[in-house]
Structure formats: structure tokens, C-alpha cells
DRENPA-3360 file (N, C-alpha, C; in nm, 2 decimals, always signed):
BEGIN
1 = XXXXXXXX = +7.46/+0.21/-2.66/+7.35/+0.16/-2.75/+7.30/+0.03/-2.69 ~ +7.38/-0.06/-2.64/+7.34/-0.19/-2.59/+7.25/-0.16/-2.46 ~ +7.29/-0.06/-2.39/+7.22/-0.02/-2.26/+7.08/+0.02/-2.30 ~ +7.07/+0.10/-2.41/+6.94/+0.16/-2.45/+6.85/+0.04/-2.50 ~ +6.90/-0.05/-2.57/+6.82/-0.17/-2.62/+6.78/-0.25/-2.50 ~ +6.87/-0.26/-2.40/+6.84/-0.34/-2.28/+6.72/-0.27/-2.20 ~ +6.73/-0.14/-2.19/+6.62/-0.06/-2.12/+6.49/-0.07/-2.20 ~ +6.49/-0.07/-2.33/+6.37/-0.08/-2.41/+6.31/-0.22/-2.39;
9 = XXXXXXXX = +6.40/-0.32/-2.39/+6.35/-0.46/-2.37/+6.28/-0.48/-2.23 ~ +6.35/-0.42/-2.13/+6.29/-0.42/-2.00/+6.15/-0.35/-1.99 ~ +6.15/-0.23/-2.06/+6.03/-0.15/-2.07/+5.92/-0.23/-2.14 ~ +5.95/-0.29/-2.25/+5.86/-0.38/-2.33/+5.80/-0.49/-2.24 ~ +5.90/-0.55/-2.17/+5.86/-0.67/-2.08/+5.76/-0.62/-1.97 ~ +5.79/-0.51/-1.92/+5.70/-0.45/-1.81/+5.56/-0.42/-1.87 ~ +5.56/-0.36/-1.99/+5.43/-0.32/-2.05/+5.36/-0.45/-2.09 ~ +5.43/-0.55/-2.14/+5.36/-0.67/-2.17/+5.30/-0.74/-2.05;
17 = XXXXXXXX = +5.38/-0.74/-1.94/+5.33/-0.79/-1.81/+5.20/-0.72/-1.76 ~ +5.21/-0.59/-1.77/+5.09/-0.51/-1.73/+4.97/-0.54/-1.81 ~ +4.99/-0.56/-1.95/+4.88/-0.59/-2.03/+4.82/-0.73/-2.00 ~ +4.91/-0.83/-1.98/+4.86/-0.96/-1.94/+4.79/-0.96/-1.81 ~ +4.84/-0.88/-1.71/+4.78/-0.87/-1.58/+4.64/-0.80/-1.59 ~ +4.63/-0.70/-1.67/+4.50/-0.63/-1.70/+4.40/-0.72/-1.76 ~ +4.45/-0.80/-1.86/+4.36/-0.90/-1.93/+4.32/-1.01/-1.83 ~ +4.41/-1.05/-1.74/+4.38/-1.15/-1.65/+4.27/-1.10/-1.55;
25 = XXXXXXXX = +4.29/-0.98/-1.50/+4.19/-0.92/-1.40/+4.06/-0.90/-1.47 ~ +4.06/-0.86/-1.59/+3.93/-0.84/-1.66/+3.86/-0.98/-1.68 ~ +3.94/-1.08/-1.71/+3.88/-1.22/-1.72/+3.82/-1.26/-1.59 ~ +3.90/-1.24/-1.48/+3.85/-1.28/-1.34/+3.72/-1.20/-1.31 ~ +3.72/-1.07/-1.34/+3.60/-0.99/-1.31/+3.48/-1.04/-1.39 ~ +3.50/-1.07/-1.51/+3.39/-1.12/-1.59/+3.34/-1.26/-1.54 ~ +3.44/-1.34/-1.50/+3.40/-1.47/-1.44/+3.32/-1.46/-1.31 ~ +3.37/-1.36/-1.23/+3.30/-1.34/-1.10/+3.16/-1.29/-1.12;
33 = XXXXXXXX = +3.14/-1.20/-1.22/+3.00/-1.15/-1.25/+2.91/-1.27/-1.30 ~ +2.97/-1.36/-1.38/+2.89/-1.47/-1.43/+2.86/-1.57/-1.32 ~ +2.95/-1.60/-1.23/+2.92/-1.69/-1.12/+2.81/-1.63/-1.03 ~ +2.83/-1.50/-1.00/+2.73/-1.43/-0.91/+2.59/-1.43/-0.98 ~ +2.59/-1.41/-1.11/+2.46/-1.41/-1.18/+2.40/-1.55/-1.18 ~ +2.48/-1.65/-1.20/+2.43/-1.79/-1.19/+2.38/-1.83/-1.05 ~ +2.44/-1.78/-0.95/+2.40/-1.80/-0.81/+2.26/-1.74/-0.79 ~ +2.25/-1.62/-0.84/+2.12/-1.54/-0.82/+2.01/-1.62/-0.90;
41 = XXXXXXXX = +2.04/-1.66/-1.02/+1.94/-1.73/-1.10/+1.90/-1.86/-1.04 ~ +1.99/-1.94/-0.99/+1.96/-2.06/-0.92/+1.88/-2.04/-0.79 ~ +1.92/-1.93/-0.72/+1.85/-1.90/-0.59/+1.71/-1.86/-0.62 ~ +1.68/-1.78/-0.73/+1.55/-1.75/-0.76/+1.47/-1.87/-0.81 ~ +1.53/-1.96/-0.88/+1.47/-2.08/-0.93/+1.42/-2.17/-0.82 ~ +1.50/-2.18/-0.72/+1.47/-2.27/-0.61/+1.41/-2.20/-0.49 ~ +1.37/-2.08/-0.50/+1.31/-2.00/-0.39/+1.18/-2.07/-0.35 ~ +1.16/-2.10/-0.22/+1.04/-2.16/-0.18/+1.04/-2.31/-0.18;
49 = XXXXXXXX = +1.14/-2.37/-0.24/+1.15/-2.52/-0.25/+1.22/-2.57/-0.12 ~ +1.21/-2.70/-0.10/+1.26/-2.76/+0.02/+1.41/-2.75/+0.01 ~ +1.48/-2.71/+0.13/+1.62/-2.70/+0.13/+1.69/-2.84/+0.12 ~ +1.81/-2.85/+0.06/+1.88/-2.98/+0.05/+1.98/-2.98/+0.16 ~ +1.98/-3.09/+0.23/+2.08/-3.11/+0.34/+2.19/-3.21/+0.29 ~ +2.31/-3.17/+0.30/+2.42/-3.25/+0.26/+2.49/-3.30/+0.39 ~ +2.51/-3.44/+0.40/+2.57/-3.50/+0.51/+2.69/-3.58/+0.47 ~ +2.79/-3.59/+0.55/+2.91/-3.66/+0.53/+2.92/-3.78/+0.62;
57 = XXXXXXXX = +2.90/-3.90/+0.56/+2.91/-4.02/+0.64/+3.04/-4.10/+0.60 ~ +3.14/-4.07/+0.68/+3.27/-4.13/+0.64/+3.32/-4.08/+0.51 ~ +3.33/-4.17/+0.41/+3.38/-4.13/+0.28/+3.27/-4.10/+0.18 ~ +3.14/-4.11/+0.23/+3.03/-4.10/+0.14/+2.96/-3.96/+0.16 ~ +2.92/-3.90/+0.06/+2.84/-3.77/+0.07/+2.70/-3.81/+0.03 ~ +2.60/-3.77/+0.10/+2.46/-3.79/+0.06/+2.38/-3.67/+0.07 ~ +2.28/-3.65/-0.01/+2.20/-3.54/-0.02/+2.06/-3.58/+0.01 ~ +1.99/-3.51/+0.10/+1.84/-3.54/+0.12/+1.77/-3.41/+0.12;
65 = XXXXXXXX = +1.65/-3.41/+0.06/+1.57/-3.29/+0.06/+1.48/-3.29/+0.18 ~ +1.49/-3.18/+0.25/+1.41/-3.16/+0.37/+1.26/-3.14/+0.33 ~ +1.17/-3.21/+0.41/+1.03/-3.19/+0.38/+0.97/-3.07/+0.45 ~ +1.04/-3.02/+0.55/+0.99/-2.90/+0.62/+1.04/-2.78/+0.55 ~ +0.95/-2.68/+0.53/+0.99/-2.56/+0.47/+0.97/-2.45/+0.57 ~ +1.05/-2.34/+0.56/+1.04/-2.23/+0.65/+0.91/-2.15/+0.62 ~ +0.84/-2.11/+0.72/+0.72/-2.04/+0.70/+0.75/-1.90/+0.65 ~ +0.67/-1.85/+0.55/+0.69/-1.72/+0.50/+0.61/-1.62/+0.59;
73 = XXXXXXXX = +0.68/-1.53/+0.65/+0.61/-1.44/+0.74/+0.50/-1.36/+0.66 ~ +0.38/-1.35/+0.72/+0.27/-1.28/+0.65/+0.26/-1.14/+0.71 ~ +0.22/-1.05/+0.63/+0.19/-0.91/+0.67/+0.05/-0.91/+0.74 ~ +0.05/-0.85/+0.86/-0.08/-0.84/+0.93/-0.13/-0.70/+0.92 ~ -0.25/-0.68/+0.89/-0.31/-0.54/+0.88/-0.32/-0.48/+1.02 ~ -0.29/-0.36/+1.03/-0.32/-0.28/+1.15/-0.42/-0.18/+1.13 ~ -0.53/-0.18/+1.20/-0.64/-0.08/+1.19/-0.62/+0.02/+1.30 ~ -0.62/+0.15/+1.27/-0.60/+0.25/+1.37/-0.73/+0.32/+1.41;
81 = XXXXXXXX = -0.74/+0.34/+1.54/-0.86/+0.41/+1.60/-0.82/+0.52/+1.68 ~ -0.88/+0.64/+1.67/-0.86/+0.75/+1.76/-0.98/+0.76/+1.84 ~ -0.97/+0.73/+1.97/-1.09/+0.73/+2.06/-1.10/+0.86/+2.13 ~ -1.20/+0.94/+2.10/-1.22/+1.06/+2.17/-1.35/+1.05/+2.26 ~ -1.36/+1.14/+2.34/-1.48/+1.14/+2.43/-1.60/+1.17/+2.35 ~ -1.70/+1.09/+2.35/-1.83/+1.11/+2.28/-1.92/+1.19/+2.37 ~ -2.02/+1.25/+2.32/-2.12/+1.32/+2.40/-2.18/+1.22/+2.51 ~ -2.16/+1.26/+2.63/-2.20/+1.17/+2.74/-2.35/+1.20/+2.78;
89 = XXXXXXXX = -2.42/+1.09/+2.81/-2.55/+1.11/+2.87/-2.52/+1.14/+3.02 ~ -2.59/+1.23/+3.07/-2.57/+1.27/+3.21/-2.56/+1.15/+3.30 ~ -2.46/+1.14/+3.38/-2.45/+1.03/+3.48/-2.36/+0.92/+3.43 ~ -2.34/+0.90/+3.30/-2.26/+0.79/+3.25/-2.11/+0.79/+3.29 ~ -2.06/+0.91/+3.32/-1.92/+0.92/+3.36/-1.90/+0.88/+3.50 ~ -2.01/+0.87/+3.58/-1.99/+0.84/+3.72/-2.04/+0.70/+3.76 ~ -2.12/+0.64/+3.68/-2.19/+0.52/+3.71/-2.12/+0.39/+3.68 ~ -2.13/+0.29/+3.76/-2.08/+0.16/+3.74/-2.17/+0.09/+3.64;
97 = XXXXXXXX = -2.12/+0.04/+3.54/-2.21/-0.03/+3.44/-2.29/-0.14/+3.49 ~ -2.23/-0.21/+3.59/-2.30/-0.33/+3.65/-2.43/-0.29/+3.73 ~ -2.43/-0.17/+3.79/-2.54/-0.14/+3.88/-2.62/-0.02/+3.82 ~ -2.58/+0.04/+3.72/-2.65/+0.16/+3.67/-2.77/+0.13/+3.58 ~ -2.85/+0.22/+3.56/-2.96/+0.21/+3.46/-2.89/+0.21/+3.32 ~ -2.91/+0.11/+3.24/-2.85/+0.10/+3.10/-2.88/+0.22/+3.01 ~ -2.99/+0.29/+3.04/-3.03/+0.40/+2.95/-2.94/+0.52/+2.96 ~ -2.86/+0.53/+3.06/-2.76/+0.64/+3.07/-2.64/+0.62/+2.99;
105 = XXXXXXXX = -2.62/+0.50/+2.93/-2.50/+0.47/+2.85/-2.53/+0.48/+2.70 ~ -2.44/+0.51/+2.62/-2.46/+0.52/+2.48/-2.48/+0.38/+2.42 ~ -2.55/+0.38/+2.31/-2.57/+0.25/+2.24/-2.44/+0.20/+2.17 ~ -2.43/+0.07/+2.15/-2.30/+0.02/+2.09/-2.27/+0.08/+1.95 ~ -2.37/+0.13/+1.88/-2.35/+0.18/+1.75/-2.27/+0.31/+1.75 ~ -2.26/+0.37/+1.87/-2.18/+0.50/+1.89/-2.03/+0.47/+1.90 ~ -1.99/+0.35/+1.91/-1.85/+0.32/+1.93/-1.78/+0.28/+1.80 ~ -1.65/+0.27/+1.80/-1.57/+0.23/+1.69/-1.59/+0.08/+1.66;
113 = XXXXXXXX = -1.61/+0.04/+1.53/-1.64/-0.10/+1.50/-1.54/-0.15/+1.39 ~ -1.52/-0.28/+1.38/-1.43/-0.34/+1.28/-1.47/-0.48/+1.25 ~ -1.43/-0.53/+1.14/-1.45/-0.67/+1.10/-1.32/-0.74/+1.12 ~ -1.33/-0.87/+1.16/-1.20/-0.94/+1.18/-1.22/-1.08/+1.12 ~ -1.11/-1.12/+1.05/-1.10/-1.25/+0.99/-0.99/-1.33/+1.06 ~ -1.02/-1.43/+1.13/-0.92/-1.50/+1.21/-0.81/-1.57/+1.13 ~ -0.84/-1.60/+1.00/-0.74/-1.66/+0.92/-0.64/-1.56/+0.87 ~ -0.67/-1.43/+0.86/-0.58/-1.33/+0.82/-0.51/-1.26/+0.93;
121 = XXXXXXXX = -0.58/-1.25/+1.05/-0.52/-1.18/+1.16/-0.54/-1.03/+1.14 ~ -0.52/-0.96/+1.25/-0.53/-0.81/+1.24/-0.48/-0.76/+1.38 ~ -0.42/-0.64/+1.37/-0.38/-0.56/+1.49/-0.47/-0.44/+1.50 ~ -0.50/-0.39/+1.62/-0.57/-0.27/+1.63/-0.47/-0.17/+1.71 ~ -0.47/-0.05/+1.66/-0.38/+0.05/+1.73/-0.48/+0.16/+1.78 ~ -0.47/+0.19/+1.91/-0.56/+0.29/+1.96/-0.48/+0.41/+2.02 ~ -0.54/+0.53/+2.00/-0.48/+0.65/+2.06/-0.60/+0.72/+2.13 ~ -0.58/+0.78/+2.24/-0.68/+0.86/+2.31/-0.63/+0.91/+2.44;
129 = XXXXXXXX = -0.72/+0.94/+2.53/-0.68/+0.99/+2.66/-0.74/+0.91/+2.77 ~ -0.68/+0.92/+2.89/-0.74/+0.86/+3.01/-0.73/+0.96/+3.13 ~ -0.81/+0.94/+3.23/-0.81/+1.04/+3.34/-0.81/+0.97/+3.48 ~ -0.81/+0.84/+3.49/-0.80/+0.78/+3.62/-0.68/+0.69/+3.63 ~ -0.66/+0.61/+3.73/-0.55/+0.53/+3.75/-0.52/+0.43/+3.64 ~ -0.63/+0.38/+3.58/-0.63/+0.29/+3.47/-0.72/+0.33/+3.36 ~ -0.70/+0.27/+3.24/-0.80/+0.27/+3.14/-0.82/+0.13/+3.09 ~ -0.94/+0.10/+3.04/-0.97/-0.04/+3.00/-1.01/-0.04/+2.85;
137 = XXXXXXXX = -0.97/-0.14/+2.78/-1.01/-0.17/+2.65/-1.10/-0.28/+2.65 ~ -1.22/-0.26/+2.59/-1.32/-0.37/+2.58/-1.36/-0.39/+2.44 ~ -1.38/-0.52/+2.40/-1.42/-0.56/+2.27/-1.54/-0.65/+2.28 ~ -1.65/-0.62/+2.21/-1.77/-0.69/+2.21/-1.81/-0.73/+2.07 ~ -1.88/-0.84/+2.05/-1.94/-0.88/+1.92/-2.05/-0.77/+1.89 ~ -2.07/-0.74/+1.77/-2.17/-0.64/+1.73/-2.31/-0.67/+1.78 ~ -2.34/-0.80/+1.78/-2.47/-0.85/+1.83/-2.49/-0.83/+1.98 ~ -2.39/-0.82/+2.06/-2.40/-0.81/+2.20/-2.40/-0.67/+2.25;
145 = XXXXXXXX = -2.50/-0.64/+2.33/-2.52/-0.50/+2.39/-2.45/-0.50/+2.53 ~ -2.34/-0.42/+2.53/-2.26/-0.42/+2.66/-2.34/-0.36/+2.78 ~ -2.45/-0.29/+2.75/-2.53/-0.23/+2.86/-2.61/-0.34/+2.93 ~ -2.65/-0.44/+2.85/-2.73/-0.55/+2.91/-2.65/-0.66/+2.97 ~ -2.53/-0.68/+2.92/-2.45/-0.79/+2.97/-2.30/-0.76/+2.95 ~ -2.24/-0.67/+3.04/-2.10/-0.63/+3.02/-2.00/-0.75/+3.03 ~ -2.04/-0.86/+3.09/-1.95/-0.98/+3.10/-1.94/-1.05/+2.97 ~ -2.01/-1.01/+2.86/-2.00/-1.08/+2.73/-1.88/-1.03/+2.65;
153 = XXXXXXXX = -1.80/-0.95/+2.70/-1.69/-0.89/+2.62/-1.59/-1.00/+2.59 ~ -1.54/-1.00/+2.46/-1.44/-1.09/+2.42/-1.30/-1.05/+2.47 ~ -1.29/-0.92/+2.50/-1.16/-0.87/+2.55/-1.19/-0.76/+2.65 ~ -1.13/-0.77/+2.77/-1.15/-0.67/+2.88/-1.02/-0.67/+2.95 ~ -0.94/-0.57/+2.93/-0.82/-0.56/+2.99/-0.79/-0.41/+3.03 ~ -0.73/-0.40/+3.16/-0.70/-0.26/+3.21/-0.55/-0.24/+3.20 ~ -0.52/-0.12/+3.17/-0.38/-0.07/+3.15/-0.35/+0.05/+3.24 ~ -0.24/+0.07/+3.30/-0.21/+0.19/+3.38/-0.22/+0.31/+3.29;
161 = XXXXXXXX = -0.28/+0.41/+3.34/-0.29/+0.54/+3.27/-0.16/+0.61/+3.28 ~ -0.09/+0.65/+3.16/+0.04/+0.71/+3.17/+0.02/+0.85/+3.24 ~ +0.14/+0.90/+3.29/+0.14/+1.03/+3.35/+0.09/+1.14/+3.26 ~ +0.12/+1.12/+3.13/+0.08/+1.22/+3.03/-0.07/+1.22/+3.00 ~ -0.14/+1.11/+3.04/-0.28/+1.08/+3.01/-0.31/+1.05/+2.87 ~ -0.20/+1.03/+2.79/-0.22/+1.00/+2.65/-0.20/+0.85/+2.63 ~ -0.30/+0.79/+2.56/-0.30/+0.65/+2.54/-0.24/+0.62/+2.40 ~ -0.15/+0.52/+2.39/-0.10/+0.46/+2.26/-0.09/+0.31/+2.29;
169 = XXXXXXXX = -0.19/+0.24/+2.23/-0.20/+0.09/+2.26/-0.21/+0.02/+2.13 ~ -0.14/-0.10/+2.12/-0.16/-0.18/+2.00/-0.19/-0.33/+2.06 ~ -0.29/-0.39/+2.00/-0.33/-0.52/+2.04/-0.34/-0.61/+1.92 ~ -0.27/-0.73/+1.92/-0.27/-0.83/+1.82/-0.39/-0.92/+1.84 ~ -0.49/-0.91/+1.76/-0.62/-0.98/+1.79/-0.60/-1.13/+1.78 ~ -0.50/-1.18/+1.70/-0.48/-1.32/+1.69/-0.42/-1.37/+1.83 ~ -0.35/-1.29/+1.90/-0.29/-1.34/+2.03/-0.40/-1.35/+2.13 ~ -0.52/-1.29/+2.11/-0.63/-1.31/+2.21/-0.73/-1.41/+2.16;
177 = XXXXXXXX = -0.70/-1.48/+2.05/-0.79/-1.58/+1.99/-0.93/-1.53/+1.96 ~ -0.94/-1.41/+1.90/-1.06/-1.36/+1.87/-1.12/-1.43/+1.75 ~ -1.24/-1.48/+1.75/-1.30/-1.55/+1.64/-1.34/-1.45/+1.53 ~ -1.35/-1.50/+1.41/-1.40/-1.42/+1.29/-1.53/-1.36/+1.32 ~ -1.55/-1.23/+1.29/-1.68/-1.17/+1.31/-1.67/-1.02/+1.31 ~ -1.78/-0.96/+1.34/-1.80/-0.81/+1.35/-1.80/-0.77/+1.49 ~ -1.72/-0.66/+1.52/-1.70/-0.62/+1.66/-1.71/-0.47/+1.68 ~ -1.73/-0.43/+1.80/-1.71/-0.29/+1.84/-1.62/-0.28/+1.96;
185 = XXXXXXXX = -1.55/-0.17/+1.98/-1.46/-0.16/+2.09/-1.48/-0.02/+2.15 ~ -1.44/-0.01/+2.28/-1.44/+0.12/+2.34/-1.33/+0.12/+2.45 ~ -1.29/+0.24/+2.49/-1.21/+0.26/+2.60/-1.29/+0.31/+2.72 ~ -1.25/+0.28/+2.84/-1.32/+0.33/+2.96/-1.22/+0.36/+3.06 ~ -1.26/+0.45/+3.16/-1.17/+0.48/+3.27/-1.20/+0.38/+3.38 ~ -1.10/+0.36/+3.47/-1.11/+0.27/+3.58/-1.02/+0.31/+3.69 ~ -1.08/+0.31/+3.81/-1.00/+0.35/+3.93/-0.92/+0.23/+3.99 ~ -0.86/+0.25/+4.10/-0.79/+0.15/+4.17/-0.88/+0.04/+4.22;
193 = XXXXXXXX = -1.00/+0.07/+4.25/-1.10/-0.02/+4.29/-1.23/+0.00/+4.20 ~ -1.31/-0.10/+4.19/-1.44/-0.09/+4.12/-1.43/-0.12/+3.98 ~ -1.54/-0.11/+3.91/-1.55/-0.14/+3.77/-1.51/-0.02/+3.68 ~ -1.51/-0.04/+3.55/-1.48/+0.06/+3.46/-1.60/+0.15/+3.44 ~ -1.58/+0.28/+3.39/-1.69/+0.37/+3.37/-1.65/+0.46/+3.26 ~ -1.74/+0.55/+3.22/-1.72/+0.65/+3.11/-1.67/+0.58/+2.98 ~ -1.75/+0.49/+2.92/-1.71/+0.42/+2.80/-1.72/+0.53/+2.68 ~ -1.62/+0.52/+2.59/-1.61/+0.61/+2.48/-1.55/+0.55/+2.36;
% end
């Protein structure tokens, strides 16, 4: 009988310990959730404010608010263009723009156009084809006629034509310091020597 009472007492003690441990873990869990919630609320409240820098000078702790804030990255629009061969005027595929009769080339209104705001930035993504050693991307102000003055381009850069002849190019207009304005662009083919030709 004494043994049975002893076993029941041990069993009751174990059960009591389990209940206390369960209550303790539940209290810790609730406390952790409350601390995490408080950290999130404080983080949201101070989002975008100047960070506080804590320094230890010997036995003194001091806090200073930094006046510099981290820049918030801005999303830059990407405008996509598919550049296909437009109907060519006879001779434009062979002629050098600098020496040819301007009438054999298409008017600027036939090319892809876009608006650009330098304060917002923009990227242009181009897909198309090429057929010579290089292809060139040229960007002109809408008011400038490339046939009369090809040197007025704001951007004129040649890239190696891939073995597949398929072009996939992206240009960040802010990186080339393009001013705010209205523009048109075209791709052209270019050999190892000479100027570009076949604008499209």
C-alpha cells in the first residue's frame, strides 16, 4: 500500500511538473510573439527615418542620429522594341548614309520612337536581327533628320552581330546622359570597315 501511494505521489509530481513546464513554454511563446510584434511595429514606425548610431566611449554610451539616409532604389521603366526590316527603298541597303542621296532612305517617322524624362530614367530593350559583322543602335532627337546630318545622333554604338543573327540588347538611357525629350531609334548593319547601312 505504501508503495502504491509512493508511485501515485511520483506520478502526481511528474504530471504537475509537465503542467508547469507546458504553462511556462506557453508563456515564453506568447512573450516571444509580443516582442516580435513590438519589433515589427517599431520598425514600421521608424522606416525611412535616420538611423541611430550607438557608440561606446569608455564607460559612457552615446546615441547620435545620422543625417544621411540610405537611398531608396527606384524602379526604372523598360520600354521594349521589336525592330524588323521595314520596306526598303531600292539602294538603301547598300549605300553609305554619309555619301548617298538622302532620298533613298526612309523618313525618321518610319522608325520606333519614345519619350524620355531624365528625372525618371528609362531603359530600352531591343530585339531584332542583324546580317553583317556588327549592328549599330542609333538614337536621334525627333526634330533631327538622320538623312541630313547623321552625326547629330545622341547615341551611336556598334555591337558584334551574334552567330545566331538574333539581337537582344538593353540600354539604360540614364547611363548615356540622354536629356529629356522625344526621340526615335533604329538599328543598322555595319561591316568591319565603313559606316552603317540599312537602317530599320
